C-alpha positions in Angstrom: 16.4 30.0 1.9 15.9 26.7 1.8 16.6 24.5 5.4 17.2 21.3 5.1 17.3 18.9 8.4 19.8 16.6 8.7 19.4 13.8 11.8 22.2 12.0 14.1 23.1 9.1 12.8 21.5 7.4 16.3 18.4 9.5 15.7 16.5 6.1 16.3 18.8 5.0 19.8 18.0 8.8 20.6 14.1 8.5 20.6 14.1 5.6 22.6 16.7 5.7 25.6 17.5 10.0 25.7 16.0 11.4 29.1 15.2 14.2 27.4 12.8 12.9 25.1 11.2 11.1 27.6 11.1 13.8 30.3 9.1 15.7 26.9 7.2 13.2 26.1 5.7 13.1 30.6 5.6 17.1 29.6 2.8 17.1 26.7 1.3 13.9 27.9 0.4 16.2 31.6 -0.6 19.4 29.4 -2.9 17.0 27.7 -4.3 15.8 30.6 -4.4 19.4 32.1 -6.4 20.7 29.5 -8.5 17.8 29.7 -9.4 17.9 33.7 -9.9 22.0 33.0 -12.4 21.8 30.4 -14.0 18.4 32.5 -13.5 19.9 35.6 -15.8 23.3 34.7 -18.2 20.7 34.9 -17.5 18.9 37.7 -15.4 19.2 41.3 -12.1 19.1 40.1 -10.1 22.0 40.6 -7.3 21.4 41.1 -6.2 18.8 39.9 -5.3 20.7 36.3 -3.2 23.0 37.4 -1.1 21.1 38.9 -0.9 18.6 36.1 0.1 21.9 34.2 2.7 22.9 37.0 4.4 19.0 36.4 3.8 19.3 33.0 6.2 22.6 32.8 8.5 20.7 35.6 9.2 18.0 33.0 9.9 20.3 29.9 12.2 22.3 32.0 14.2 18.9 33.2 14.0 17.8 29.3 15.5 20.8 28.1 18.5 20.3 30.5 18.5 16.7 29.9 18.8 17.5 26.4 22.3 19.1 26.9 23.6 16.5 29.2 26.3 13.9 28.2 23.8 10.9 28.0 25.9 7.4 28.1 25.6 5.3 25.3 23.9 8.6 23.4 26.5 10.6 23.4 30.0 11.1 21.1 32.5 10.8 23.6 30.4 8.0 25.0 32.5 5.5 21.7 35.8 6.8 21.8 35.8 5.3 25.8 
């Protein structure tokens, strides 16, 4: 079974301006920093930072998921017909 991936025509604009992409990027950043602090925390006194970064990262991920399905001005196909 061959799977074909086809990008939307304005994928560059979506990558640059969509809130969902920004929120997912913040989620990944928080997760990576959480991992770094967790490893570093086992050798230092930074205990709660890792947990809070992972919680915030999960919230950014959830917000990105919601934003992906919401209308985004100038990026949604409906915006071009107004």
